[in-house]
mmCIF file as gemmi writes it, N, C-alpha and C atoms, coordinates in Angstrom:
data_model
loop_
_atom_site.group_PDB
_atom_site.id
_atom_site.type_symbol
_atom_site.label_atom_id
_atom_site.label_alt_id
_atom_site.label_comp_id
_atom_site.label_asym_id
_atom_site.label_entity_id
_atom_site.label_seq_id
_atom_site.pdbx_PDB_ins_code
_atom_site.Cartn_x
_atom_site.Cartn_y
_atom_site.Cartn_z
_atom_site.occupancy
_atom_site.B_iso_or_equiv
_atom_site.pdbx_formal_charge
_atom_site.auth_seq_id
_atom_site.auth_asym_id
_atom_site.pdbx_PDB_model_num
ATOM 1 N N . MET Axp A 1 ? 0.846 -1.241 -0.126 1 0 ? 1 A 1
ATOM 2 C CA . MET Axp A 1 ? -0.019 -0.143 0.088 1 0 ? 1 A 1
ATOM 3 C C . MET Axp A 1 ? 0.865 1.259 0.174 1 0 ? 1 A 1
ATOM 4 N N . PRO Axp A 2 ? 0.674 2.321 -0.942 1 0 ? 2 A 1
ATOM 5 C CA . PRO Axp A 2 ? 1.505 3.402 -1.028 1 0 ? 2 A 1
ATOM 6 C C . PRO Axp A 2 ? 1.156 4.311 0.271 1 0 ? 2 A 1
ATOM 7 N N . PHE Axp A 3 ? 2.268 5.195 0.538 1 0 ? 3 A 1
ATOM 8 C CA . PHE Axp A 3 ? 2.172 6.08 1.475 1 0 ? 3 A 1
ATOM 9 C C . PHE Axp A 3 ? 0.981 7.053 1.034 1 0 ? 3 A 1
ATOM 10 N N . GLU Axp A 4 ? 0.28 7.541 1.987 1 0 ? 4 A 1
ATOM 11 C CA . GLU Axp A 4 ? -0.872 8.585 1.854 1 0 ? 4 A 1
ATOM 12 C C . GLU Axp A 4 ? -0.591 9.553 2.822 1 0 ? 4 A 1
ATOM 13 N N . LYS Axp A 5 ? -0.309 10.688 2.425 1 0 ? 5 A 1
ATOM 14 C CA . LYS Axp A 5 ? -0.159 12.01 3.035 1 0 ? 5 A 1
ATOM 15 C C . LYS Axp A 5 ? -1.207 12.313 4.086 1 0 ? 5 A 1
ATOM 16 N N . GLY Axp A 6 ? -0.892 12.561 5.442 1 0 ? 6 A 1
ATOM 17 C CA . GLY Axp A 6 ? -1.813 12.861 6.296 1 0 ? 6 A 1
ATOM 18 C C . GLY Axp A 6 ? -2.438 11.779 7.068 1 0 ? 6 A 1
ATOM 19 N N . LYS Axp A 7 ? -1.943 10.536 6.77 1 0 ? 7 A 1
ATOM 20 C CA . LYS Axp A 7 ? -2.563 9.312 7.394 1 0 ? 7 A 1
ATOM 21 C C . LYS Axp A 7 ? -1.679 9.2 8.661 1 0 ? 7 A 1
ATOM 22 N N . PRO Axp A 8 ? -2.198 8.823 9.843 1 0 ? 8 A 1
ATOM 23 C CA . PRO Axp A 8 ? -1.36 8.617 10.962 1 0 ? 8 A 1
ATOM 24 C C . PRO Axp A 8 ? -0.437 7.397 10.855 1 0 ? 8 A 1
ATOM 25 N N . LYS Axp A 9 ? 0.742 7.268 11.536 1 0 ? 9 A 1
ATOM 26 C CA . LYS Axp A 9 ? 1.41 6.212 11.841 1 0 ? 9 A 1
ATOM 27 C C . LYS Axp A 9 ? 0.743 5.057 12.463 1 0 ? 9 A 1
ATOM 28 N N . THR Axp A 10 ? 0.96 3.872 12.011 1 0 ? 10 A 1
ATOM 29 C CA . THR Axp A 10 ? 0.413 2.773 12.61 1 0 ? 10 A 1
ATOM 30 C C . THR Axp A 10 ? 1.574 1.737 12.942 1 0 ? 10 A 1
ATOM 31 N N . GLY Axp A 11 ? 1.555 0.837 13.823 1 0 ? 11 A 1
ATOM 32 C CA . GLY Axp A 11 ? 2.497 -0.118 14.059 1 0 ? 11 A 1
ATOM 33 C C . GLY Axp A 11 ? 3.961 0.503 14.408 1 0 ? 11 A 1
ATOM 34 N N . GLY Axp A 12 ? 4.732 -0.451 14.649 1 0 ? 12 A 1
ATOM 35 C CA . GLY Axp A 12 ? 6.136 -0.035 15.107 1 0 ? 12 A 1
ATOM 36 C C . GLY Axp A 12 ? 6.252 0.142 16.5 1 0 ? 12 A 1
ATOM 37 N N . ARG Axp A 13 ? 7.452 0.454 17.113 1 0 ? 13 A 1
ATOM 38 C CA . ARG Axp A 13 ? 7.819 0.508 18.336 1 0 ? 13 A 1
ATOM 39 C C . ARG Axp A 13 ? 7.29 1.755 18.925 1 0 ? 13 A 1
ATOM 40 N N . LEU Axp A 14 ? 6.668 1.879 20.064 1 0 ? 14 A 1
ATOM 41 C CA . LEU Axp A 14 ? 6.15 3.218 20.621 1 0 ? 14 A 1
ATOM 42 C C . LEU Axp A 14 ? 7.401 4.254 20.949 1 0 ? 14 A 1
ATOM 43 N N . PRO Axp A 15 ? 7.228 5.635 20.936 1 0 ? 15 A 1
ATOM 44 C CA . PRO Axp A 15 ? 8.252 6.489 21.204 1 0 ? 15 A 1
ATOM 45 C C . PRO Axp A 15 ? 8.662 6.178 22.722 1 0 ? 15 A 1
ATOM 46 N N . GLY Axp A 16 ? 10.181 6.232 22.723 1 0 ? 16 A 1
ATOM 47 C CA . GLY Axp A 16 ? 10.66 5.994 24.078 1 0 ? 16 A 1
ATOM 48 C C . GLY Axp A 16 ? 10.989 4.633 24.618 1 0 ? 16 A 1
ATOM 49 N N . VAL Axp A 17 ? 10.579 3.659 23.692 1 0 ? 17 A 1
ATOM 50 C CA . VAL Axp A 17 ? 10.849 2.192 23.807 1 0 ? 17 A 1
ATOM 51 C C . VAL Axp A 17 ? 12.062 1.881 23.289 1 0 ? 17 A 1
ATOM 52 N N . SER Axp A 18 ? 12.938 1.242 24.203 1 0 ? 18 A 1
ATOM 53 C CA . SER Axp A 18 ? 14.458 0.971 23.61 1 0 ? 18 A 1
ATOM 54 C C . SER Axp A 18 ? 14.557 -0.358 22.855 1 0 ? 18 A 1
ATOM 55 N N . ASN Axp A 19 ? 15.239 -0.534 22.133 1 0 ? 19 A 1
ATOM 56 C CA . ASN Axp A 19 ? 15.293 -1.809 21.419 1 0 ? 19 A 1
ATOM 57 C C . ASN Axp A 19 ? 15.932 -2.991 22.171 1 0 ? 19 A 1
ATOM 58 N N . LYS Axp A 20 ? 15.752 -4.121 21.941 1 0 ? 20 A 1
ATOM 59 C CA . LYS Axp A 20 ? 16.091 -5.37 22.725 1 0 ? 20 A 1
ATOM 60 C C . LYS Axp A 20 ? 17.477 -5.489 23.014 1 0 ? 20 A 1
ATOM 61 N N . LEU Axp A 21 ? 18.364 -4.968 22.113 1 0 ? 21 A 1
ATOM 62 C CA . LEU Axp A 21 ? 19.774 -4.991 22.093 1 0 ? 21 A 1
ATOM 63 C C . LEU Axp A 21 ? 20.291 -4.116 23.271 1 0 ? 21 A 1
ATOM 64 N N . THR Axp A 22 ? 19.654 -2.848 23.156 1 0 ? 22 A 1
ATOM 65 C CA . THR Axp A 22 ? 20.042 -1.727 24.147 1 0 ? 22 A 1
ATOM 66 C C . THR Axp A 22 ? 19.501 -2.155 25.427 1 0 ? 22 A 1
ATOM 67 N N . GLY Axp A 23 ? 18.31 -2.681 25.83 1 0 ? 23 A 1
ATOM 68 C CA . GLY Axp A 23 ? 17.998 -3.106 27.057 1 0 ? 23 A 1
ATOM 69 C C . GLY Axp A 23 ? 19.071 -4.355 27.525 1 0 ? 23 A 1
ATOM 70 N N . ALA Axp A 24 ? 19.281 -5.351 26.67 1 0 ? 24 A 1
ATOM 71 C CA . ALA Axp A 24 ? 20.131 -6.472 26.96 1 0 ? 24 A 1
ATOM 72 C C . ALA Axp A 24 ? 21.498 -6.063 27.503 1 0 ? 24 A 1
ATOM 73 N N . PHE Axp A 25 ? 22.006 -4.958 26.858 1 0 ? 25 A 1
ATOM 74 C CA . PHE Axp A 25 ? 23.269 -4.291 26.949 1 0 ? 25 A 1
ATOM 75 C C . PHE Axp A 25 ? 23.429 -3.474 28.52 1 0 ? 25 A 1
ATOM 76 N N . ARG Axp A 26 ? 22.312 -2.866 28.492 1 0 ? 26 A 1
ATOM 77 C CA . ARG Axp A 26 ? 22.23 -2.209 29.89 1 0 ? 26 A 1
ATOM 78 C C . ARG Axp A 26 ? 22.201 -3.087 31.03 1 0 ? 26 A 1
ATOM 79 N N . ASP Axp A 27 ? 21.37 -4.26 30.986 1 0 ? 27 A 1
ATOM 80 C CA . ASP Axp A 27 ? 21.47 -5.172 31.84 1 0 ? 27 A 1
ATOM 81 C C . ASP Axp A 27 ? 22.628 -5.763 32.029 1 0 ? 27 A 1
ATOM 82 N N . ALA Axp A 28 ? 23.431 -6.035 31.212 1 0 ? 28 A 1
ATOM 83 C CA . ALA Axp A 28 ? 24.815 -6.55 31.282 1 0 ? 28 A 1
ATOM 84 C C . ALA Axp A 28 ? 25.811 -5.719 31.884 1 0 ? 28 A 1
ATOM 85 N N . VAL Axp A 29 ? 25.586 -4.298 31.779 1 0 ? 29 A 1
ATOM 86 C CA . VAL Axp A 29 ? 26.585 -3.346 32.321 1 0 ? 29 A 1
ATOM 87 C C . VAL Axp A 29 ? 26.245 -3.259 33.848 1 0 ? 29 A 1
ATOM 88 N N . ARG Axp A 30 ? 24.951 -3.369 34.055 1 0 ? 30 A 1
ATOM 89 C CA . ARG Axp A 30 ? 24.536 -3.384 35.431 1 0 ? 30 A 1
ATOM 90 C C . ARG Axp A 30 ? 25.163 -4.749 36.332 1 0 ? 30 A 1
ATOM 91 N N . LEU Axp A 31 ? 25.017 -5.796 35.521 1 0 ? 31 A 1
ATOM 92 C CA . LEU Axp A 31 ? 25.612 -6.907 36.256 1 0 ? 31 A 1
ATOM 93 C C . LEU Axp A 31 ? 27.205 -6.827 36.42 1 0 ? 31 A 1
ATOM 94 N N . VAL Axp A 32 ? 27.789 -6.371 35.423 1 0 ? 32 A 1
ATOM 95 C CA . VAL Axp A 32 ? 29.334 -6.279 35.479 1 0 ? 32 A 1
ATOM 96 C C . VAL Axp A 32 ? 29.535 -5.02 36.603 1 0 ? 32 A 1
ATOM 97 N N . TYR Axp A 33 ? 28.916 -4.134 36.616 1 0 ? 33 A 1
ATOM 98 C CA . TYR Axp A 33 ? 29.31 -3.088 37.321 1 0 ? 33 A 1
ATOM 99 C C . TYR Axp A 33 ? 29.057 -3.619 39.078 1 0 ? 33 A 1
ATOM 100 N N . GLY Axp A 34 ? 28.184 -4.404 39.142 1 0 ? 34 A 1
ATOM 101 C CA . GLY Axp A 34 ? 28.021 -5.115 40.487 1 0 ? 34 A 1
ATOM 102 C C . GLY Axp A 34 ? 29.082 -5.989 40.757 1 0 ? 34 A 1
ATOM 103 N N . ASN Axp A 35 ? 29.438 -6.883 39.841 1 0 ? 35 A 1
ATOM 104 C CA . ASN Axp A 35 ? 30.613 -7.828 40.038 1 0 ? 35 A 1
ATOM 105 C C . ASN Axp A 35 ? 31.895 -7.287 40.186 1 0 ? 35 A 1
ATOM 106 N N . ILE Axp A 36 ? 32.172 -5.966 39.657 1 0 ? 36 A 1
ATOM 107 C CA . ILE Axp A 36 ? 33.793 -5.442 39.777 1 0 ? 36 A 1
ATOM 108 C C . ILE Axp A 36 ? 33.546 -4.522 40.964 1 0 ? 36 A 1
ATOM 109 N N . GLY Axp A 37 ? 32.522 -4.497 41.779 1 0 ? 37 A 1
ATOM 110 C CA . GLY Axp A 37 ? 32.747 -3.647 43.144 1 0 ? 37 A 1
ATOM 111 C C . GLY Axp A 37 ? 31.695 -2.466 43.55 1 0 ? 37 A 1
ATOM 112 N N . GLY Axp A 38 ? 30.862 -2.442 42.289 1 0 ? 38 A 1
ATOM 113 C CA . GLY Axp A 38 ? 29.799 -1.493 42.425 1 0 ? 38 A 1
ATOM 114 C C . GLY Axp A 38 ? 30.288 0.03 42.746 1 0 ? 38 A 1
ATOM 115 N N . HIS Axp A 39 ? 29.555 0.573 43.625 1 0 ? 39 A 1
ATOM 116 C CA . HIS Axp A 39 ? 29.783 1.964 43.926 1 0 ? 39 A 1
ATOM 117 C C . HIS Axp A 39 ? 31.142 2.154 44.635 1 0 ? 39 A 1
ATOM 118 N N . GLU Axp A 40 ? 31.484 1.257 45.576 1 0 ? 40 A 1
ATOM 119 C CA . GLU Axp A 40 ? 32.817 1.418 46.285 1 0 ? 40 A 1
ATOM 120 C C . GLU Axp A 40 ? 33.819 1.567 45.146 1 0 ? 40 A 1
ATOM 121 N N . ALA Axp A 41 ? 33.969 0.464 44.418 1 0 ? 41 A 1
ATOM 122 C CA . ALA Axp A 41 ? 35.068 0.448 43.278 1 0 ? 41 A 1
ATOM 123 C C . ALA Axp A 41 ? 34.91 1.623 42.275 1 0 ? 41 A 1
ATOM 124 N N . PHE Axp A 42 ? 33.852 2.171 41.936 1 0 ? 42 A 1
ATOM 125 C CA . PHE Axp A 42 ? 33.572 3.223 41.206 1 0 ? 42 A 1
ATOM 126 C C . PHE Axp A 42 ? 34.373 4.558 41.839 1 0 ? 42 A 1
ATOM 127 N N . SER Axp A 43 ? 33.797 4.753 43.022 1 0 ? 43 A 1
ATOM 128 C CA . SER Axp A 43 ? 34.381 5.702 43.817 1 0 ? 43 A 1
ATOM 129 C C . SER Axp A 43 ? 35.953 5.761 43.972 1 0 ? 43 A 1
ATOM 130 N N . ARG Axp A 44 ? 36.366 4.508 44.349 1 0 ? 44 A 1
ATOM 131 C CA . ARG Axp A 44 ? 38.13 4.406 44.213 1 0 ? 44 A 1
ATOM 132 C C . ARG Axp A 44 ? 38.595 4.778 42.897 1 0 ? 44 A 1
ATOM 133 N N . TRP Axp A 45 ? 38.099 4.433 41.763 1 0 ? 45 A 1
ATOM 134 C CA . TRP Axp A 45 ? 38.424 4.745 40.564 1 0 ? 45 A 1
ATOM 135 C C . TRP Axp A 45 ? 38.265 6.2 40.154 1 0 ? 45 A 1
ATOM 136 N N . ALA Axp A 46 ? 37.242 6.832 40.588 1 0 ? 46 A 1
ATOM 137 C CA . ALA Axp A 46 ? 37.179 8.272 40.454 1 0 ? 46 A 1
ATOM 138 C C . ALA Axp A 46 ? 38.318 9.013 41.234 1 0 ? 46 A 1
ATOM 139 N N . GLN Axp A 47 ? 38.486 8.667 42.353 1 0 ? 47 A 1
ATOM 140 C CA . GLN Axp A 47 ? 39.573 9.214 43.086 1 0 ? 47 A 1
ATOM 141 C C . GLN Axp A 47 ? 40.811 9.203 42.386 1 0 ? 47 A 1
ATOM 142 N N . ASP Axp A 48 ? 41.16 8.015 41.839 1 0 ? 48 A 1
ATOM 143 C CA . ASP Axp A 48 ? 42.385 7.914 41.144 1 0 ? 48 A 1
ATOM 144 C C . ASP Axp A 48 ? 42.465 8.507 39.777 1 0 ? 48 A 1
ATOM 145 N N . ASN Axp A 49 ? 41.327 8.661 39.051 1 0 ? 49 A 1
ATOM 146 C CA . ASN Axp A 49 ? 41.143 9.229 37.756 1 0 ? 49 A 1
ATOM 147 C C . ASN Axp A 49 ? 40.213 10.406 37.691 1 0 ? 49 A 1
ATOM 148 N N . PRO Axp A 50 ? 40.48 11.269 38.348 1 0 ? 50 A 1
ATOM 149 C CA . PRO Axp A 50 ? 39.454 12.528 38.534 1 0 ? 50 A 1
ATOM 150 C C . PRO Axp A 50 ? 39.141 13.101 37.107 1 0 ? 50 A 1
ATOM 151 N N . THR Axp A 51 ? 40.221 13.277 36.083 1 0 ? 51 A 1
ATOM 152 C CA . THR Axp A 51 ? 39.927 13.934 34.928 1 0 ? 51 A 1
ATOM 153 C C . THR Axp A 51 ? 38.834 12.842 34.071 1 0 ? 51 A 1
ATOM 154 N N . GLU Axp A 52 ? 39.115 11.792 34.011 1 0 ? 52 A 1
ATOM 155 C CA . GLU Axp A 52 ? 38.381 10.816 33.293 1 0 ? 52 A 1
ATOM 156 C C . GLU Axp A 52 ? 37.012 10.884 33.832 1 0 ? 52 A 1
ATOM 157 N N . PHE Axp A 53 ? 36.875 10.804 35.12 1 0 ? 53 A 1
ATOM 158 C CA . PHE Axp A 53 ? 35.624 10.769 35.839 1 0 ? 53 A 1
ATOM 159 C C . PHE Axp A 53 ? 34.737 12.104 35.368 1 0 ? 53 A 1
ATOM 160 N N . TYR Axp A 54 ? 35.398 13.222 35.559 1 0 ? 54 A 1
ATOM 161 C CA . TYR Axp A 54 ? 34.722 14.493 35.207 1 0 ? 54 A 1
ATOM 162 C C . TYR Axp A 54 ? 34.137 14.606 33.715 1 0 ? 54 A 1
ATOM 163 N N . ARG Axp A 55 ? 35.087 13.882 32.851 1 0 ? 55 A 1
ATOM 164 C CA . ARG Axp A 55 ? 34.793 13.719 31.399 1 0 ? 55 A 1
ATOM 165 C C . ARG Axp A 55 ? 33.501 13.168 31.231 1 0 ? 55 A 1
ATOM 166 N N . ILE Axp A 56 ? 33.419 11.796 31.977 1 0 ? 56 A 1
ATOM 167 C CA . ILE Axp A 56 ? 32.274 11.083 31.72 1 0 ? 56 A 1
ATOM 168 C C . ILE Axp A 56 ? 31.044 11.773 32.418 1 0 ? 56 A 1
ATOM 169 N N . ALA Axp A 57 ? 31.064 12.224 33.82 1 0 ? 57 A 1
ATOM 170 C CA . ALA Axp A 57 ? 30.05 12.863 34.439 1 0 ? 57 A 1
ATOM 171 C C . ALA Axp A 57 ? 29.438 14.021 33.571 1 0 ? 57 A 1
ATOM 172 N N . SER Axp A 58 ? 30.295 14.882 33.033 1 0 ? 58 A 1
ATOM 173 C CA . SER Axp A 58 ? 29.943 16.024 32.229 1 0 ? 58 A 1
ATOM 174 C C . SER Axp A 58 ? 29.137 15.663 31.039 1 0 ? 58 A 1
ATOM 175 N N . ARG Axp A 59 ? 29.519 14.524 30.43 1 0 ? 59 A 1
ATOM 176 C CA . ARG Axp A 59 ? 28.4 14.002 29.327 1 0 ? 59 A 1
ATOM 177 C C . ARG Axp A 59 ? 27.131 13.685 29.717 1 0 ? 59 A 1
ATOM 178 N N . LEU Axp A 60 ? 26.816 13.33 31.117 1 0 ? 60 A 1
ATOM 179 C CA . LEU Axp A 60 ? 25.642 12.733 31.686 1 0 ? 60 A 1
ATOM 180 C C . LEU Axp A 60 ? 24.826 14.145 31.698 1 0 ? 60 A 1
ATOM 181 N N . ILE Axp A 61 ? 25.395 15.141 31.891 1 0 ? 61 A 1
ATOM 182 C CA . ILE Axp A 61 ? 24.413 16.429 32.197 1 0 ? 61 A 1
ATOM 183 C C . ILE Axp A 61 ? 23.812 16.734 31.01 1 0 ? 61 A 1
ATOM 184 N N . PRO Axp A 62 ? 22.43 16.956 30.845 1 0 ? 62 A 1
ATOM 185 C CA . PRO Axp A 62 ? 21.912 17.325 29.838 1 0 ? 62 A 1
ATOM 186 C C . PRO Axp A 62 ? 22.277 18.865 29.245 1 0 ? 62 A 1
ATOM 187 N N . GLY Axp A 63 ? 22.53 19.242 27.952 1 0 ? 63 A 1
ATOM 188 C CA . GLY Axp A 63 ? 22.949 20.462 27.349 1 0 ? 63 A 1
ATOM 189 C C . GLY Axp A 63 ? 21.82 21.496 27.672 1 0 ? 63 A 1
ATOM 190 N N . GLU Axp A 64 ? 20.402 20.994 27.539 1 0 ? 64 A 1
ATOM 191 C CA . GLU Axp A 64 ? 19.258 22.061 27.714 1 0 ? 64 A 1
ATOM 192 C C . GLU Axp A 64 ? 18.383 21.254 28.608 1 0 ? 64 A 1
ATOM 193 N N . MET Axp A 65 ? 17.656 22.129 29.452 1 0 ? 65 A 1
ATOM 194 C CA . MET Axp A 65 ? 16.715 21.657 30.382 1 0 ? 65 A 1
ATOM 195 C C . MET Axp A 65 ? 15.517 22.821 30.419 1 0 ? 65 A 1
ATOM 196 N N . GLN Axp A 66 ? 14.519 22.384 30.951 1 0 ? 66 A 1
ATOM 197 C CA . GLN Axp A 66 ? 13.323 23.387 31.149 1 0 ? 66 A 1
ATOM 198 C C . GLN Axp A 66 ? 13.583 24.422 32.305 1 0 ? 66 A 1
ATOM 199 N N . GLY Axp A 67 ? 13.562 25.732 32.28 1 0 ? 67 A 1
ATOM 200 C CA . GLY Axp A 67 ? 13.723 26.507 33.278 1 0 ? 67 A 1
ATOM 201 C C . GLY Axp A 67 ? 12.388 26.659 33.925 1 0 ? 67 A 1
ATOM 202 N N . GLU Axp A 68 ? 12.294 27.866 34.77 1 0 ? 68 A 1
ATOM 203 C CA . GLU Axp A 68 ? 10.902 28.334 35.257 1 0 ? 68 A 1
ATOM 204 C C . GLU Axp A 68 ? 9.959 28.632 34.2 1 0 ? 68 A 1
ATOM 205 N N . GLU Axp A 69 ? 8.822 28.352 34.478 1 0 ? 69 A 1
ATOM 206 C CA . GLU Axp A 69 ? 7.833 28.944 33.332 1 0 ? 69 A 1
ATOM 207 C C . GLU Axp A 69 ? 8.096 28.429 32.002 1 0 ? 69 A 1
ATOM 208 N N . GLY Axp A 70 ? 8.654 27.38 31.792 1 0 ? 70 A 1
ATOM 209 C CA . GLY Axp A 70 ? 8.934 26.82 30.327 1 0 ? 70 A 1
ATOM 210 C C . GLY Axp A 70 ? 10.101 27.438 29.552 1 0 ? 70 A 1
ATOM 211 N N . LYS Axp A 71 ? 10.723 28.525 30.401 1 0 ? 71 A 1
ATOM 212 C CA . LYS Axp A 71 ? 11.946 29.107 29.603 1 0 ? 71 A 1
ATOM 213 C C . LYS Axp A 71 ? 13.004 27.974 29.658 1 0 ? 71 A 1
ATOM 214 N N . LYS Axp A 72 ? 13.875 28.19 28.568 1 0 ? 72 A 1
ATOM 215 C CA . LYS Axp A 72 ? 14.994 26.999 28.537 1 0 ? 72 A 1
ATOM 216 C C . LYS Axp A 72 ? 16.234 27.585 29.348 1 0 ? 72 A 1
ATOM 217 N N . LEU Axp A 73 ? 16.959 26.455 30.015 1 0 ? 73 A 1
ATOM 218 C CA . LEU Axp A 73 ? 17.921 26.699 30.811 1 0 ? 73 A 1
ATOM 219 C C . LEU Axp A 73 ? 19.125 25.951 30.358 1 0 ? 73 A 1
ATOM 220 N N . THR Axp A 74 ? 20.099 26.723 30.044 1 0 ? 74 A 1
ATOM 221 C CA . THR Axp A 74 ? 21.415 26.046 29.205 1 0 ? 74 A 1
ATOM 222 C C . THR Axp A 74 ? 22.46 25.834 30.46 1 0 ? 74 A 1
ATOM 223 N N . VAL Axp A 75 ? 22.93 24.588 30.462 1 0 ? 75 A 1
ATOM 224 C CA . VAL Axp A 75 ? 24.117 24.291 31.45 1 0 ? 75 A 1
ATOM 225 C C . VAL Axp A 75 ? 25.075 24.114 30.594 1 0 ? 75 A 1
ATOM 226 N N . ILE Axp A 76 ? 26.273 24.827 31.069 1 0 ? 76 A 1
ATOM 227 C CA . ILE Axp A 76 ? 27.651 24.717 30.423 1 0 ? 76 A 1
ATOM 228 C C . ILE Axp A 76 ? 28.587 24.19 31.512 1 0 ? 76 A 1
ATOM 229 N N . VAL Axp A 77 ? 29.302 23.066 31.111 1 0 ? 77 A 1
ATOM 230 C CA . VAL Axp A 77 ? 30.046 22.481 31.914 1 0 ? 77 A 1
ATOM 231 C C . VAL Axp A 77 ? 31.7 22.68 31.467 1 0 ? 77 A 1
ATOM 232 N N . TYR Axp A 78 ? 32.213 23.353 32.502 1 0 ? 78 A 1
ATOM 233 C CA . TYR Axp A 78 ? 33.776 23.553 32.077 1 0 ? 78 A 1
ATOM 234 C C . TYR Axp A 78 ? 34.593 22.6 32.77 1 0 ? 78 A 1
ATOM 235 N N . GLY Axp A 79 ? 35.565 21.712 32.089 1 0 ? 79 A 1
ATOM 236 C CA . GLY Axp A 79 ? 36.397 20.855 32.779 1 0 ? 79 A 1
ATOM 237 C C . GLY Axp A 79 ? 37.355 21.558 33.512 1 0 ? 79 A 1
ATOM 238 N N . PRO Axp A 80 ? 38.223 20.637 34.371 1 0 ? 80 A 1
ATOM 239 C CA . PRO Axp A 80 ? 39.005 21.303 35.243 1 0 ? 80 A 1
ATOM 240 C C . PRO Axp A 80 ? 40.194 21.969 34.411 1 0 ? 80 A 1
ATOM 241 N N . GLN Axp A 81 ? 40.68 23.147 34.785 1 0 ? 81 A 1
ATOM 242 C CA . GLN Axp A 81 ? 41.791 23.855 34.151 1 0 ? 81 A 1
ATOM 243 C C . GLN Axp A 81 ? 42.869 23.319 34.707 1 0 ? 81 A 1
ATOM 244 N N . PRO Axp A 82 ? 43.956 23.343 33.905 1 0 ? 82 A 1
ATOM 245 C CA . PRO Axp A 82 ? 45.427 22.957 34.476 1 0 ? 82 A 1
ATOM 246 C C . PRO Axp A 82 ? 45.656 23.723 35.691 1 0 ? 82 A 1
ATOM 247 N N . GLY Axp A 83 ? 46.233 22.94 36.821 1 0 ? 83 A 1
ATOM 248 C CA . GLY Axp A 83 ? 46.332 23.595 38.031 1 0 ? 83 A 1
ATOM 249 C C . GLY Axp A 83 ? 45.34 23.971 38.955 1 0 ? 83 A 1
ATOM 250 N N . SER Axp A 84 ? 43.998 23.507 38.6 1 0 ? 84 A 1
ATOM 251 C CA . SER Axp A 84 ? 43.002 23.845 39.296 1 0 ? 84 A 1
ATOM 252 C C . SER Axp A 84 ? 42.194 22.413 39.7 1 0 ? 84 A 1
ATOM 253 N N . VAL Axp A 85 ? 42.816 21.272 39.683 1 0 ? 85 A 1
ATOM 254 C CA . VAL Axp A 85 ? 42.216 19.93 40.047 1 0 ? 85 A 1
ATOM 255 C C . VAL Axp A 85 ? 41.756 20.171 41.313 1 0 ? 85 A 1
ATOM 256 N N . GLN Axp A 86 ? 42.484 20.686 42.417 1 0 ? 86 A 1
ATOM 257 C CA . GLN Axp A 86 ? 42.324 20.765 43.745 1 0 ? 86 A 1
ATOM 258 C C . GLN Axp A 86 ? 41.16 21.451 44.121 1 0 ? 86 A 1
ATOM 259 N N . ASP Axp A 87 ? 40.435 22.336 43.157 1 0 ? 87 A 1
ATOM 260 C CA . ASP Axp A 87 ? 39.404 22.99 43.523 1 0 ? 87 A 1
ATOM 261 C C . ASP Axp A 87 ? 37.994 22.246 42.918 1 0 ? 87 A 1
ATOM 262 N N . ALA Axp A 88 ? 38.405 20.908 42.316 1 0 ? 88 A 1
ATOM 263 C CA . ALA Axp A 88 ? 37.121 20.241 41.881 1 0 ? 88 A 1
ATOM 264 C C . ALA Axp A 88 ? 36.552 19.233 43.051 1 0 ? 88 A 1
ATOM 265 N N . PRO Axp A 89 ? 35.367 18.961 42.894 1 0 ? 89 A 1
ATOM 266 C CA . PRO Axp A 89 ? 34.534 18.074 44.005 1 0 ? 89 A 1
ATOM 267 C C . PRO Axp A 89 ? 35.323 16.884 44.081 1 0 ? 89 A 1
ATOM 268 N N . LYS Axp A 90 ? 35.361 16.057 45.076 1 0 ? 90 A 1
ATOM 269 C CA . LYS Axp A 90 ? 36.196 14.951 45.192 1 0 ? 90 A 1
ATOM 270 C C . LYS Axp A 90 ? 34.878 14.006 45.521 1 0 ? 90 A 1
ATOM 271 N N . VAL Axp A 91 ? 34.895 12.826 45.023 1 0 ? 91 A 1
ATOM 272 C CA . VAL Axp A 91 ? 33.883 11.725 45.056 1 0 ? 91 A 1
ATOM 273 C C . VAL Axp A 91 ? 34.617 10.852 46.143 1 0 ? 91 A 1
ATOM 274 N N . ILE Axp A 92 ? 33.901 10.499 47.361 1 0 ? 92 A 1
ATOM 275 C CA . ILE Axp A 92 ? 34.158 9.629 48.556 1 0 ? 92 A 1
ATOM 276 C C . ILE Axp A 92 ? 33.017 8.692 48.726 1 0 ? 92 A 1
ATOM 277 N N . ALA Axp A 93 ? 32.908 7.521 48.369 1 0 ? 93 A 1
ATOM 278 C CA . ALA Axp A 93 ? 32.124 6.674 48.863 1 0 ? 93 A 1
ATOM 279 C C . ALA Axp A 93 ? 30.498 7.116 48.417 1 0 ? 93 A 1
ATOM 280 N N . GLY Axp A 94 ? 30.433 7.683 47.287 1 0 ? 94 A 1
ATOM 281 C CA . GLY Axp A 94 ? 28.972 8.13 46.767 1 0 ? 94 A 1
ATOM 282 C C . GLY Axp A 94 ? 28.548 9.402 47.241 1 0 ? 94 A 1
ATOM 283 N N . THR Axp A 95 ? 29.624 10.084 47.746 1 0 ? 95 A 1
ATOM 284 C CA . THR Axp A 95 ? 28.984 11.404 48.214 1 0 ? 95 A 1
ATOM 285 C C . THR Axp A 95 ? 30.024 12.426 47.687 1 0 ? 95 A 1
ATOM 286 N N . VAL Axp A 96 ? 29.572 13.655 47.58 1 0 ? 96 A 1
ATOM 287 C CA . VAL Axp A 96 ? 30.422 14.851 46.869 1 0 ? 96 A 1
ATOM 288 C C . VAL Axp A 96 ? 30.647 15.611 48.025 1 0 ? 96 A 1
ATOM 289 N N . GLU Axp A 97 ? 32.134 16.065 48.157 1 0 ? 97 A 1
ATOM 290 C CA . GLU Axp A 97 ? 32.671 16.967 49.108 1 0 ? 97 A 1
ATOM 291 C C . GLU Axp A 97 ? 33.305 18.032 48.33 1 0 ? 97 A 1
ATOM 292 N N . TYR Axp A 98 ? 33.046 19.234 48.844 1 0 ? 98 A 1
ATOM 293 C CA . TYR Axp A 98 ? 33.739 20.282 48.125 1 0 ? 98 A 1
ATOM 294 C C . TYR Axp A 98 ? 34.815 21.122 48.974 1 0 ? 98 A 1
ATOM 295 N N . ASP Axp A 99 ? 36.077 21.464 48.617 1 0 ? 99 A 1
ATOM 296 C CA . ASP Axp A 99 ? 36.836 22.063 49.431 1 0 ? 99 A 1
ATOM 297 C C . ASP Axp A 99 ? 36.675 23.474 49.418 1 0 ? 99 A 1
ATOM 298 N N . THR Axp A 100 ? 36.694 23.919 50.699 1 0 ? 100 A 1
ATOM 299 C CA . THR Axp A 100 ? 36.445 25.217 50.767 1 0 ? 100 A 1
ATOM 300 C C . THR Axp A 100 ? 37.518 26.12 51.533 1 0 ? 100 A 1
């Protein structure tokens, strides 16, 4: 049957539903994360590799979010500058501490 302009979409995956491979891979990552030490091991790794941790963490922050009354809020994340790593937050056992 040829495409008819204005006809609503039928069938297919619903919006927001991930495919089976993505779901299976996420489950595998959760299993491995737990097997290699979970939050405690990740915290130790983050302490030993702060630059890599901040690189990963900054990618998880959305670039745009909704502000008050529907206004857009833009989040800009700057990585640590050379010589300023001591000013960055330190991750210790799942908490964030700030040097003051």
